[in-house]
Backbone as a printed PyTorch tensor [residue, N CA C, xyz], in Angstrom:
tensor([[[212.9660, 168.8550, 206.0840],
         [212.7600, 170.1460, 206.8180],
         [212.3710, 169.7110, 208.2980]],

        [[211.5300, 168.8200, 208.4040],
         [211.0950, 168.3630, 209.7450],
         [212.3460, 167.6510, 210.5570]],

        [[212.9270, 166.9190, 209.7810],
         [214.1960, 166.0900, 210.4770],
         [215.1070, 167.1430, 210.9200]],

        [[215.3710, 168.1670, 210.1740],
         [216.4250, 169.1600, 210.6520],
         [215.8530, 169.7350, 211.8800]],

        [[214.6350, 170.2720, 211.7970],
         [213.9970, 170.9500, 213.1070],
         [214.1550, 170.0010, 214.2020]],

        [[213.7450, 168.7830, 213.9740],
         [213.8040, 167.9240, 215.1020],
         [215.0870, 167.5980, 215.9300]],

        [[216.1690, 167.6620, 214.9030],
         [217.6150, 167.4570, 215.3330],
         [217.9860, 168.6890, 216.1340]],

        [[217.6130, 169.8950, 215.5980],
         [217.9740, 171.0060, 216.3550],
         [217.3460, 171.2530, 217.6450]],

        [[215.9950, 170.8170, 217.7060],
         [215.2310, 170.8960, 218.9910],
         [215.7590, 169.8220, 219.9110]],

        [[216.2010, 168.7740, 219.6350],
         [216.8490, 167.8390, 220.3880],
         [218.0050, 168.3480, 221.1210]],

        [[218.9860, 168.9410, 220.4040],
         [220.1890, 169.4570, 220.7890],
         [219.8790, 170.5010, 221.9540]],

        [[219.0650, 171.5280, 221.5540],
         [218.7390, 172.6300, 222.3040],
         [218.0400, 172.1880, 223.5690]],

        [[217.1540, 171.2370, 223.5920],
         [216.4020, 170.7720, 224.6850],
         [217.4590, 169.9470, 225.7000]],

        [[218.3930, 169.0820, 225.0760],
         [219.1480, 168.2920, 225.8920],
         [220.1910, 169.4060, 226.6150]],

        [[220.5610, 170.4410, 225.9350],
         [221.3420, 171.4710, 226.7270],
         [220.5860, 172.0970, 227.7650]],

        [[219.2910, 172.4590, 227.4470],
         [218.2330, 173.0400, 228.5250],
         [218.2770, 172.1660, 229.8270]],

        [[218.0970, 170.9670, 229.3690],
         [217.9420, 169.9200, 230.6010],
         [219.1850, 169.8960, 231.3730]],

        [[220.5300, 170.0180, 230.6780],
         [221.7540, 169.9900, 231.5660],
         [221.8260, 171.2360, 232.3000]],

        [[221.6100, 172.5170, 231.6480],
         [221.6560, 173.6440, 232.4320],
         [220.6500, 173.6600, 233.6100]],

        [[219.4180, 173.3070, 233.2860],
         [218.3630, 173.1250, 234.4290],
         [218.7180, 172.1720, 235.5340]],

        [[219.3920, 171.1260, 235.1730],
         [219.7830, 170.2630, 236.3280],
         [221.0370, 170.7420, 237.2390]],

        [[221.8270, 171.4490, 236.5790],
         [222.9180, 172.0230, 237.2330],
         [222.5270, 173.1900, 238.0880]],

        [[221.5590, 173.8880, 237.6000],
         [221.1190, 175.1540, 238.4550],
         [220.2880, 174.6000, 239.4610]],

        [[219.5550, 173.5800, 239.3980],
         [218.6890, 172.9630, 240.4080],
         [219.6100, 172.4680, 241.5700]],

        [[220.6890, 171.7560, 241.2080],
         [221.6530, 171.2730, 242.2190],
         [222.3650, 172.4620, 242.9670]],

        [[222.7610, 173.3700, 242.2800],
         [223.4000, 174.4460, 243.0440],
         [222.3620, 175.3570, 243.8930]],

        [[221.1480, 175.2120, 243.5460],
         [220.2770, 175.9710, 244.2130],
         [219.6170, 175.1460, 245.4090]],

        [[219.8840, 173.8890, 245.3570],
         [219.2730, 172.8540, 246.2730],
         [217.7540, 172.6570, 246.0800]],

        [[217.2860, 172.7720, 244.8450],
         [215.7070, 172.5340, 244.7170],
         [215.7230, 171.4360, 243.6220]],

        [[214.5030, 170.8490, 243.5470],
         [214.2090, 169.8480, 242.4340],
         [214.3470, 170.2890, 241.1070]],

        [[214.8030, 169.5860, 240.1220],
         [214.6390, 170.0470, 238.7350],
         [213.1890, 169.9310, 238.2170]],

        [[212.5780, 171.0330, 237.6220],
         [211.2640, 170.9480, 237.1230],
         [211.0770, 170.5170, 235.7790]],

        [[210.9740, 171.2100, 234.8650],
         [210.6720, 170.9200, 233.3950],
         [211.4440, 171.8770, 232.5020]],

        [[211.4660, 171.3420, 231.2360],
         [212.0220, 172.0950, 230.0300],
         [210.9220, 172.5120, 229.2540]],

        [[210.6080, 173.8110, 228.9780],
         [209.5430, 174.3480, 228.1620],
         [210.1930, 174.4850, 226.7320]],

        [[209.4810, 173.7240, 225.8130],
         [209.9560, 173.7200, 224.2770],
         [209.6010, 174.9700, 223.5910]],

        [[208.7320, 175.8110, 224.1690],
         [208.3080, 177.0230, 223.4000],
         [209.2840, 177.7310, 222.5930]],

        [[208.8820, 178.1320, 221.4010],
         [209.7390, 179.1260, 220.6180],
         [209.1430, 180.4450, 220.8950]],

        [[209.9250, 181.3820, 221.4550],
         [209.4060, 182.6700, 221.9920],
         [210.3720, 183.7010, 221.1700]],

        [[209.5770, 184.3640, 220.2170],
         [210.6150, 185.3260, 219.3710],
         [210.8360, 186.6460, 220.1080]],

        [[211.7680, 187.3640, 219.5220],
         [211.9290, 188.7510, 220.0090],
         [211.9170, 189.6630, 218.6040]],

        [[211.8890, 190.9250, 218.8920],
         [212.1110, 191.7860, 217.7260],
         [213.5040, 191.8470, 216.8990]],

        [[214.3940, 191.1820, 217.5310],
         [215.8190, 191.0970, 216.7820],
         [215.8080, 190.3460, 215.6900]],

        [[216.5930, 190.5720, 214.6540],
         [216.7450, 189.8910, 213.5120],
         [217.3230, 188.4180, 213.9140]],

        [[216.8540, 187.3560, 213.4470],
         [217.3840, 186.0850, 213.8260],
         [216.5700, 185.4520, 214.9190]],

        [[215.5700, 186.1730, 215.5700],
         [214.6760, 185.5270, 216.5510],
         [213.2910, 185.4710, 216.2100]],

        [[213.1070, 185.3980, 214.9630],
         [211.6930, 185.3770, 214.4510],
         [211.0730, 184.0980, 214.1150]],

        [[209.9710, 183.6340, 214.6990],
         [209.1440, 182.3720, 214.2830],
         [208.6940, 182.6880, 212.8770]],

        [[208.2670, 183.9000, 212.4730],
         [207.6060, 184.1540, 211.1900],
         [208.7550, 183.8750, 210.1860]],

        [[210.0740, 184.1580, 210.3360],
         [211.1840, 183.8920, 209.4700],
         [211.2900, 182.4010, 209.2850]],

        [[211.1180, 181.6100, 210.2740],
         [211.2050, 180.0840, 210.4090],
         [210.1610, 179.6060, 209.4060]],

        [[209.0370, 180.1410, 209.4250],
         [207.9060, 179.7110, 208.4620],
         [208.2110, 180.0640, 207.1180]],

        [[208.8640, 181.2290, 206.8860],
         [209.2720, 181.4160, 205.5310],
         [210.3080, 180.5310, 205.0610]],

        [[211.2080, 180.1090, 205.8830],
         [212.2430, 179.2670, 205.5290],
         [211.5600, 177.8840, 205.1960]],

        [[210.5460, 177.4720, 205.8170],
         [209.9560, 176.2590, 205.5510],
         [209.2970, 176.3430, 204.0940]],

        [[209.0560, 177.6200, 203.5190],
         [208.5310, 177.6130, 202.2570],
         [207.5450, 178.6270, 201.8600]],

        [[206.9820, 179.1610, 202.7270],
         [205.8220, 180.2470, 202.4430],
         [206.4740, 181.5390, 202.0580]],

        [[206.1110, 182.0510, 201.0620],
         [206.8040, 183.4230, 200.5350],
         [206.8710, 184.5250, 201.6980]],

        [[205.6740, 184.6290, 202.3440],
         [205.7440, 185.5720, 203.4690],
         [204.6880, 185.0790, 204.3150]],

        [[204.9280, 185.0920, 205.6050],
         [204.0060, 184.5030, 206.7140],
         [202.7500, 185.2380, 206.5640]],

        [[201.6500, 184.4510, 206.5780],
         [200.2980, 185.0050, 206.3920],
         [199.6420, 184.5170, 205.1540]],

        [[200.4810, 183.9980, 204.2050],
         [199.8810, 183.5230, 202.9890],
         [199.3970, 182.0790, 203.1110]],

        [[198.6780, 181.4930, 202.1900],
         [198.1170, 180.2260, 202.1670],
         [199.3320, 179.2610, 202.4800]],

        [[199.0330, 178.2990, 203.4160],
         [200.0290, 177.4400, 203.8920],
         [200.6600, 177.7350, 205.1540]],

        [[200.5390, 178.9300, 205.5500],
         [201.1490, 179.3800, 206.7730],
         [200.7320, 178.5470, 208.0870]],

        [[199.3710, 178.3870, 208.1790],
         [198.9860, 177.4100, 209.2910],
         [199.4180, 176.1750, 209.2510]],

        [[199.5610, 175.5690, 207.9960],
         [200.1980, 174.1710, 207.9450],
         [201.7150, 174.1040, 208.3050]],

        [[202.4630, 175.3990, 207.8770],
         [203.7100, 175.2920, 207.9550],
         [204.0230, 175.5040, 209.6350]],

        [[203.1430, 176.2030, 210.2510],
         [203.2480, 176.3810, 211.7280],
         [202.9750, 175.0680, 212.4860]],

        [[202.1000, 174.3990, 211.9990],
         [201.6630, 173.1470, 212.5520],
         [203.0780, 172.2130, 212.3970]],

        [[203.6990, 172.0610, 211.2610],
         [204.6510, 171.2080, 211.0740],
         [205.9320, 171.6930, 211.9260]],

        [[206.1060, 173.0060, 212.1290],
         [207.2450, 173.5050, 213.0150],
         [206.9210, 173.0890, 214.4800]],

        [[205.6430, 173.2580, 214.8970],
         [205.3930, 172.8430, 216.3480],
         [205.5740, 171.2880, 216.6570]],

        [[205.1660, 170.6390, 215.6360],
         [205.1850, 169.1540, 215.6720],
         [206.6770, 168.6150, 215.8190]],

        [[207.5120, 169.1790, 214.9460],
         [208.8860, 168.8900, 214.9560],
         [209.5800, 169.1330, 216.1160]],

        [[209.3290, 170.4490, 216.5610],
         [209.9350, 170.8180, 217.8540],
         [209.7060, 169.9140, 219.0590]],

        [[208.3130, 169.5480, 218.9980],
         [207.8060, 168.7270, 220.3160],
         [208.4900, 167.4470, 220.2180]],

        [[208.4960, 166.7720, 218.8160],
         [209.1140, 165.4350, 218.8150],
         [210.5150, 165.3990, 219.2200]],

        [[211.1230, 166.4460, 218.5650],
         [212.5910, 166.4700, 218.9830],
         [212.9050, 166.6450, 220.3990]],

        [[212.2050, 167.6080, 220.9860],
         [212.2730, 167.9710, 222.3440],
         [212.0690, 166.7550, 223.3650]],

        [[210.9940, 166.0780, 223.0780],
         [210.7060, 164.8760, 223.8420],
         [211.4590, 163.7790, 223.8190]],

        [[212.2630, 163.6890, 222.8070],
         [213.2480, 162.6050, 222.7310],
         [214.4180, 163.0560, 223.4820]],

        [[214.7080, 164.3740, 223.7970],
         [215.8180, 164.7330, 224.6200],
         [215.6610, 164.8840, 225.9810]],

        [[214.3250, 164.9630, 226.4730],
         [214.0810, 165.2720, 227.9000],
         [212.7410, 164.6790, 228.3030]],

        [[212.7430, 163.8440, 229.4420],
         [211.7260, 163.3840, 229.8380],
         [210.7150, 164.1320, 230.6820]],

        [[211.2710, 165.4750, 231.0570],
         [210.5320, 166.4190, 231.8350],
         [210.0760, 167.5570, 231.0290]],

        [[209.3230, 167.2590, 229.8990],
         [208.8800, 168.4650, 229.1570],
         [207.5530, 169.0010, 229.6180]],

        [[207.4280, 170.3070, 229.7200],
         [206.1820, 170.8600, 230.1360],
         [205.9650, 172.3770, 229.6760]],

        [[205.3490, 173.1460, 230.3950],
         [204.9540, 174.3980, 229.9620],
         [204.0630, 174.5080, 228.7290]],

        [[204.0850, 175.5250, 228.0650],
         [203.2630, 175.7820, 226.9230],
         [203.7380, 174.9050, 225.6930]],

        [[205.0550, 174.8160, 225.4420],
         [205.6830, 174.0780, 224.6220],
         [205.1310, 174.1620, 223.1620]],

        [[205.2950, 175.2940, 222.5760],
         [204.8500, 175.5200, 221.1870],
         [205.3800, 176.7950, 220.6570]],

        [[204.9910, 177.2570, 219.5840],
         [205.4130, 178.5610, 218.9850],
         [204.4660, 179.7830, 219.3410]],

        [[205.0860, 180.6910, 219.8890],
         [204.4160, 182.0720, 220.0980],
         [204.3970, 182.7830, 218.8440]],

        [[203.2970, 183.5180, 218.6480],
         [203.2650, 184.4260, 217.2640],
         [202.8470, 185.7650, 217.6950]],

        [[203.5570, 186.4320, 218.6070],
         [203.1670, 187.7620, 218.9020],
         [203.4700, 188.7590, 217.6150]],

        [[202.7100, 189.6240, 217.2480],
         [202.9420, 190.5600, 216.1520],
         [204.1240, 191.4240, 216.3650]],

        [[203.9750, 192.1590, 217.5930],
         [204.8590, 193.3300, 217.8360],
         [206.2160, 192.7410, 218.2690]],

        [[206.4390, 191.6060, 218.6550],
         [207.6790, 191.0570, 219.1340],
         [208.3010, 190.0340, 218.2500]],

        [[207.9970, 190.0720, 217.0680],
         [208.5930, 189.1710, 215.9560],
         [208.7650, 189.9460, 214.7640]],

        [[210.0320, 190.1190, 214.3750],
         [210.3330, 190.9760, 213.0510],
         [209.6730, 190.5960, 211.9150]],

        [[209.4940, 189.2130, 211.5790],
         [208.9000, 188.6780, 210.5550],
         [207.4080, 188.8400, 210.4420]],

        [[206.7750, 188.8970, 211.7110],
         [205.2660, 189.1700, 211.8010],
         [205.1540, 190.7090, 211.5980]],

        [[205.9690, 191.5590, 212.1490],
         [205.8720, 192.9860, 211.9560],
         [205.8660, 193.3840, 210.5660]],

        [[206.8570, 192.8360, 209.8420],
         [207.0450, 193.0900, 208.3960],
         [205.7560, 192.6250, 207.6210]],

        [[205.4140, 191.5590, 207.9410],
         [204.1620, 190.9080, 207.1200],
         [203.0440, 191.6260, 207.3820]],

        [[202.6380, 192.0110, 208.6470],
         [201.5570, 192.7960, 209.0410],
         [201.6340, 194.1450, 208.2820]],

        [[202.7560, 194.7920, 208.3770],
         [202.9790, 196.1940, 207.8540],
         [202.7990, 196.1520, 206.1850]],

        [[203.0720, 195.1380, 205.5150],
         [202.7190, 195.1220, 204.1160],
         [201.3810, 194.3260, 203.7490]],

        [[200.6590, 194.0780, 204.8000],
         [199.2210, 193.4180, 204.5210],
         [199.1570, 192.0510, 204.1760]],

        [[200.4290, 191.2830, 204.4570],
         [200.3860, 189.8760, 204.1640],
         [199.4860, 189.1420, 205.2170]],

        [[199.3980, 189.5610, 206.4240],
         [198.7420, 188.9100, 207.5520],
         [197.9290, 189.9900, 208.1930]],

        [[196.5240, 189.4170, 208.4660],
         [195.7170, 190.3190, 209.2870],
         [195.1740, 189.4630, 210.3880]],

        [[194.1990, 190.0170, 211.0200],
         [193.5130, 189.3920, 212.0130],
         [192.9290, 187.8690, 211.7700]],

        [[192.3050, 187.8700, 210.4680],
         [191.7550, 186.5320, 210.2440],
         [192.6640, 185.4290, 210.2370]],

        [[193.7710, 185.6670, 209.5340],
         [194.8440, 184.5720, 209.4210],
         [195.4450, 184.4180, 210.7440]],

        [[195.7290, 185.4060, 211.6630],
         [196.1860, 185.1680, 212.8430],
         [195.4970, 184.4130, 213.7990]],

        [[194.0490, 184.6870, 213.5850],
         [193.0640, 183.8580, 214.3800],
         [193.2150, 182.2750, 213.9570]],

        [[193.1970, 182.0960, 212.7540],
         [193.3830, 180.5840, 212.2700],
         [194.6410, 180.0010, 212.8410]],

        [[195.7880, 180.8410, 212.9340],
         [197.0570, 180.3210, 213.2900],
         [196.9590, 179.9820, 214.9710]],

        [[196.0870, 180.5100, 215.5090],
         [196.0450, 180.3610, 216.9650],
         [195.4880, 178.9870, 217.3440]],

        [[194.9400, 178.2860, 216.4450],
         [194.3870, 177.0390, 216.4670],
         [195.6010, 175.9320, 216.6940]],

        [[196.7130, 176.4440, 216.1960],
         [197.9420, 175.6040, 216.1010],
         [199.0790, 176.0550, 217.1610]],

        [[199.1460, 177.3650, 217.4530],
         [200.1480, 177.9260, 218.3690],
         [199.8280, 177.6660, 219.7760]],

        [[200.8170, 178.2480, 220.5320],
         [200.7160, 177.9980, 222.0360],
         [199.8470, 178.8530, 222.5390]],

        [[199.5080, 180.0250, 222.1970],
         [198.7270, 181.0030, 222.9140],
         [197.6330, 181.4120, 222.0250]],

        [[197.3900, 182.6870, 221.7640],
         [196.2910, 183.2540, 221.0790],
         [196.8180, 184.4860, 220.3270]],

        [[195.7910, 185.3220, 219.9880],
         [196.0620, 186.7390, 219.3480],
         [196.9260, 187.4630, 220.3740]],

        [[198.1170, 187.7160, 219.9060],
         [199.1710, 188.1530, 220.8500],
         [199.8260, 189.4850, 220.3780]],

        [[199.7830, 190.5680, 221.2220],
         [200.5030, 191.7310, 220.9630],
         [200.1040, 192.3410, 219.6240]],

        [[198.8640, 192.4180, 219.4690],
         [198.1620, 193.0760, 218.2270],
         [197.5170, 194.4100, 218.4020]],

        [[198.0470, 195.5570, 217.7720],
         [197.7820, 196.8110, 218.0110],
         [196.5120, 197.0920, 217.0560]],

        [[195.4950, 197.6430, 217.5550],
         [194.1890, 198.0170, 216.8690],
         [193.9860, 199.5470, 216.8530]],

        [[193.1260, 199.9910, 216.0250],
         [192.8990, 201.4600, 216.0490],
         [192.2360, 201.8410, 217.4660]],

        [[192.4880, 203.0990, 217.8920],
         [191.9930, 203.4010, 219.0380],
         [190.5750, 203.5630, 219.3490]],

        [[189.8850, 203.6610, 218.0260],
         [188.3090, 203.9740, 217.9310],
         [187.7120, 202.4930, 218.0130]],

        [[188.3570, 201.5130, 218.2060],
         [187.8250, 200.0700, 218.1140],
         [186.9140, 200.0070, 219.3390]],

        [[185.4870, 199.6420, 219.1150],
         [184.6140, 199.6290, 220.1680],
         [184.8760, 198.3500, 221.0930]],

        [[184.2740, 198.6100, 222.3970],
         [184.3930, 197.4180, 223.3510],
         [183.5920, 196.2170, 222.9470]],

        [[182.5490, 196.4240, 222.0830],
         [181.8730, 195.1920, 221.6100],
         [182.7400, 194.5510, 220.4970]],

        [[183.3980, 195.1490, 219.7090],
         [184.4210, 194.4760, 218.8660],
         [185.3420, 193.6700, 219.4770]],

        [[186.0550, 194.4230, 220.4570],
         [187.1340, 193.7740, 221.3350],
         [186.3990, 192.4320, 221.9590]],

        [[185.2950, 192.4280, 222.5860],
         [184.5890, 191.4210, 223.2380],
         [184.4660, 190.2200, 222.3720]],

        [[183.8740, 190.5630, 221.0860],
         [183.7100, 189.5280, 220.0330],
         [184.8730, 188.8230, 219.4660]],

        [[186.0650, 189.6470, 219.4950],
         [187.3360, 189.0000, 219.0980],
         [187.8290, 187.9870, 220.3030]],

        [[187.5800, 188.4730, 221.4920],
         [187.9760, 187.5320, 222.5590],
         [187.1440, 186.3490, 222.6830]],

        [[185.7560, 186.5930, 222.3260],
         [184.9760, 185.2900, 222.3250],
         [185.3730, 184.4340, 221.2080]],

        [[185.8390, 184.9290, 220.0000],
         [186.2830, 183.9150, 219.0700],
         [187.4940, 183.1510, 219.5250]],

        [[188.3880, 183.7310, 220.2930],
         [189.4890, 183.1990, 220.6060],
         [189.2060, 182.1810, 221.9080]],

        [[188.4020, 182.5790, 222.7290],
         [187.9140, 181.5360, 223.7710],
         [187.2580, 180.3780, 223.1440]],

        [[186.3810, 180.5420, 222.1400],
         [185.7750, 179.3380, 221.3900],
         [186.8610, 178.5090, 220.9260]],

        [[187.9330, 179.0670, 220.2770],
         [188.9020, 178.0460, 219.7980],
         [189.6620, 177.3190, 220.8120]],

        [[189.8200, 178.0140, 222.0180],
         [190.5690, 177.3050, 223.1650],
         [189.6650, 176.2350, 223.6310]],

        [[188.3430, 176.5410, 223.8660],
         [187.4800, 175.5330, 224.4590],
         [187.3260, 174.3150, 223.5300]],

        [[187.1840, 174.5920, 222.3500],
         [186.9940, 173.5780, 221.3900],
         [188.1440, 172.6390, 221.1900]],

        [[189.3580, 173.1600, 221.2710],
         [190.5610, 172.3830, 221.0310],
         [191.2600, 171.9860, 222.2890]],

        [[190.5940, 172.1370, 223.4110],
         [191.3410, 171.9320, 224.7850],
         [192.6090, 172.4780, 224.8380]],

        [[192.9650, 173.7980, 224.4570],
         [194.2780, 174.3730, 224.3780],
         [194.3060, 175.7490, 225.1300]],

        [[195.3610, 176.1110, 225.5700],
         [195.4460, 177.4710, 226.0930],
         [195.4230, 178.4590, 225.0770]],

        [[194.6060, 179.3060, 225.2560],
         [194.4110, 180.6190, 224.4590],
         [194.3380, 181.9030, 225.3500]],

        [[194.8510, 182.9510, 224.8180],
         [194.8730, 184.1490, 225.4390],
         [194.7960, 185.3590, 224.3520]],

        [[194.5640, 186.5750, 224.8200],
         [194.4050, 187.5510, 223.9800],
         [195.1020, 188.8010, 224.5060]],

        [[196.1150, 189.4410, 223.7650],
         [196.6990, 190.6050, 224.0850],
         [196.5520, 191.6240, 223.0010]],

        [[195.2140, 192.3730, 222.9390],
         [194.8790, 193.2770, 221.9200],
         [195.1050, 194.7330, 222.6460]],

        [[195.7150, 195.5100, 221.6730],
         [196.1140, 196.9400, 222.2340],
         [195.4320, 197.9740, 221.2000]],

        [[194.2900, 198.4830, 221.7370],
         [193.8020, 199.5950, 221.0540],
         [194.6020, 200.8800, 221.4410]],

        [[195.0820, 201.4930, 220.4190],
         [196.1430, 202.5930, 220.5420],
         [195.3440, 203.8970, 220.3160]],

        [[195.1790, 204.7140, 221.2040],
         [194.5220, 205.9540, 221.1510],
         [195.2000, 206.9400, 220.1060]],

        [[194.2760, 207.5480, 219.2290],
         [194.8990, 208.5010, 218.1830],
         [195.4590, 207.8130, 216.9010]],

        [[195.5500, 206.4220, 216.8560],
         [196.1290, 205.7320, 215.9150],
         [195.0090, 204.9660, 214.9760]],

        [[195.2470, 204.9820, 213.5760],
         [194.3350, 204.3510, 212.6830],
         [195.0700, 203.3390, 211.8730]],

        [[194.3050, 202.5010, 211.0290],
         [194.8060, 201.4490, 210.3000],
         [195.9730, 202.0620, 209.2770]],

        [[197.2520, 201.6000, 209.2900],
         [198.2020, 202.0900, 208.4190],
         [199.1900, 202.9220, 209.3310]],

        [[198.9070, 203.2580, 210.5700],
         [199.8990, 203.7560, 211.3100],
         [200.6690, 202.6840, 212.0610]],

        [[201.6650, 202.9430, 212.7940],
         [202.7540, 202.0680, 213.4580],
         [202.7330, 202.5430, 214.9710]],

        [[202.8380, 201.7740, 215.9070],
         [203.1930, 202.1210, 217.2250],
         [204.3860, 201.4440, 217.6870]],

        [[205.2830, 202.2690, 218.5450],
         [206.4690, 201.7260, 218.9570],
         [206.3280, 201.4000, 220.5020]],

        [[206.5850, 200.2170, 221.0470],
         [206.4440, 199.9400, 222.3120],
         [207.8690, 199.8640, 222.9620]],

        [[208.7810, 199.5790, 222.2960],
         [210.1250, 199.6240, 222.7690],
         [210.5740, 198.2360, 223.3790]],

        [[211.9550, 198.0170, 223.5380],
         [212.4900, 196.7900, 224.0390],
         [212.0400, 195.4800, 223.4010]],

        [[211.6260, 194.5100, 224.2680],
         [211.4640, 193.2250, 223.8720],
         [209.9030, 193.4140, 223.2610]],

        [[209.0620, 194.4860, 223.6270],
         [207.6770, 194.6080, 222.9980],
         [207.6020, 194.9890, 221.7050]],

        [[208.6920, 195.5230, 221.0970],
         [208.8640, 195.8420, 219.6700],
         [207.9220, 196.9720, 219.2430]],

        [[207.5040, 196.8660, 218.0170],
         [206.5460, 197.7910, 217.4790],
         [205.5360, 197.0120, 216.5770]],

        [[204.5060, 197.6550, 216.2030],
         [203.3000, 197.0020, 215.5610],
         [202.6420, 197.8060, 214.6620]],

        [[202.3270, 197.4220, 213.3810],
         [201.3640, 198.2820, 212.5360],
         [200.0510, 198.0180, 213.1150]],

        [[199.1450, 199.0010, 212.8470],
         [197.6650, 199.0800, 213.4090],
         [196.9680, 198.1780, 212.4040]],

        [[196.4410, 197.1350, 212.8660],
         [195.6200, 196.2010, 211.9690],
         [194.1430, 196.5050, 212.0190]],

        [[193.4740, 196.3890, 210.8670],
         [192.1340, 196.6240, 210.6830],
         [191.2400, 195.5460, 211.3110]],

        [[190.1360, 195.8310, 211.9060],
         [189.0000, 194.8780, 212.3540],
         [188.0110, 194.8120, 211.2070]],

        [[186.9820, 194.0540, 211.3900],
         [185.8070, 193.9030, 210.3610],
         [185.0530, 195.1920, 210.5140]],

        [[184.6770, 195.7610, 209.2090],
         [183.7540, 196.8890, 209.3690],
         [182.3710, 196.5380, 209.7770]],

        [[182.0700, 195.4160, 209.8640],
         [180.7420, 194.9710, 210.4330],
         [180.8080, 194.6630, 211.7970]],

        [[179.7500, 195.0520, 212.6190],
         [179.5740, 195.0620, 213.9990],
         [179.1590, 193.5740, 214.7180]],

        [[179.4830, 193.6430, 215.8770],
         [178.8830, 192.4680, 216.6790],
         [178.2490, 192.7030, 217.9460]],

        [[177.7530, 193.9580, 218.0100],
         [177.1900, 194.4590, 219.2930],
         [175.9700, 193.4990, 219.8160]],

        [[175.1640, 193.1530, 218.8960],
         [173.9310, 192.4450, 219.1590],
         [174.3050, 191.0030, 219.7820]],

        [[175.2130, 190.5120, 219.1810],
         [175.7400, 189.2870, 219.6470],
         [176.2930, 189.3800, 221.0260]],

        [[177.3060, 190.4450, 221.3740],
         [177.8300, 190.4770, 222.5400],
         [176.8870, 190.8330, 223.6330]],

        [[175.8050, 191.7020, 223.2730],
         [174.8160, 192.3420, 224.1980],
         [174.0810, 191.0750, 224.8680]],

        [[173.9770, 190.0050, 224.1980],
         [173.1660, 188.7220, 224.5800],
         [173.8410, 188.1680, 225.8520]],

        [[175.3110, 188.4050, 226.0700],
         [175.7830, 187.9900, 227.3380],
         [176.1220, 186.4400, 227.3250]],

        [[176.0320, 185.9730, 228.4290],
         [176.4280, 184.3370, 228.5560],
         [177.8320, 184.0160, 228.5180]],

        [[178.1070, 182.9340, 228.2000],
         [179.6000, 182.4120, 228.2220],
         [179.7530, 181.4440, 227.0920]],

        [[180.9560, 181.0380, 226.7770],
         [181.2150, 179.8770, 225.7980],
         [180.9030, 178.5720, 226.4710]],

        [[180.0730, 177.9050, 225.9590],
         [179.6070, 176.5500, 226.7340],
         [180.6840, 175.3630, 226.6170]],

        [[180.5880, 174.4920, 227.5540],
         [181.4050, 173.2720, 227.3450],
         [181.0680, 172.5900, 226.1150]],

        [[181.7930, 172.1360, 225.1230],
         [181.2810, 171.4720, 223.9900],
         [181.1240, 170.0120, 224.2170]],

        [[180.3430, 169.2710, 223.2650],
         [180.4650, 167.8190, 223.2890],
         [181.2860, 167.2390, 222.4320]],

        [[182.4520, 166.5850, 222.9030],
         [183.6210, 166.1750, 222.1900],
         [183.3630, 164.7680, 221.6370]],

        [[182.3620, 163.9130, 222.1130],
         [182.2240, 162.5650, 221.7160],
         [181.2660, 162.5020, 220.5340]],

        [[180.8430, 163.5810, 220.0140],
         [180.0800, 163.7750, 218.8240],
         [180.4530, 164.9610, 217.9700]],

        [[181.4930, 164.8930, 217.3530],
         [181.9450, 166.0520, 216.5840],
         [182.4080, 165.7420, 215.0260]],

        [[182.4540, 166.6250, 214.2610],
         [182.9800, 166.3670, 212.9430],
         [184.1300, 167.2380, 212.6480]]])
């Protein structure tokens, strides 16, 4: 499976380098980089979630999903770096819920939720992305989710970001339609336990000690 992905990534990246070089020559500007990122759309055939299911998990979100995502990213990067010496950008897999038909369906049937999505962000290019939440979600809960994602980014020396969308009038089990490439998303549940005391303490995520870690 990894070899198949690496070969495909090699071909796509080599073509990207060719197109980029030609475009740079015609525009009279230096050629920059090729970003290896896998960015899904809501269209059938453009799903990162579906790739993970092809790797072997029955439905994205089940046990093994994070490992499958790591194997996908690793193979894409290895194949792409063989094809182009100017690789840059985020260069990994995006896992936006509303913009990926496989993720939309998995979230709708309860196969994946916030906890698993958070675990996957330790492997993917960004963070908790395009996730619809109940409109009643408190500011403290949102802050705590963002703090969790910030901690993953700081500890792993990686880019993380959060696109959480509290939808007024919507509750868990409902769905919201964003349209176009933004797609649609089931409303996901947050924990029923609060984080207000933790958030009220203020402060920031500190720089970790990386020379002494387990």
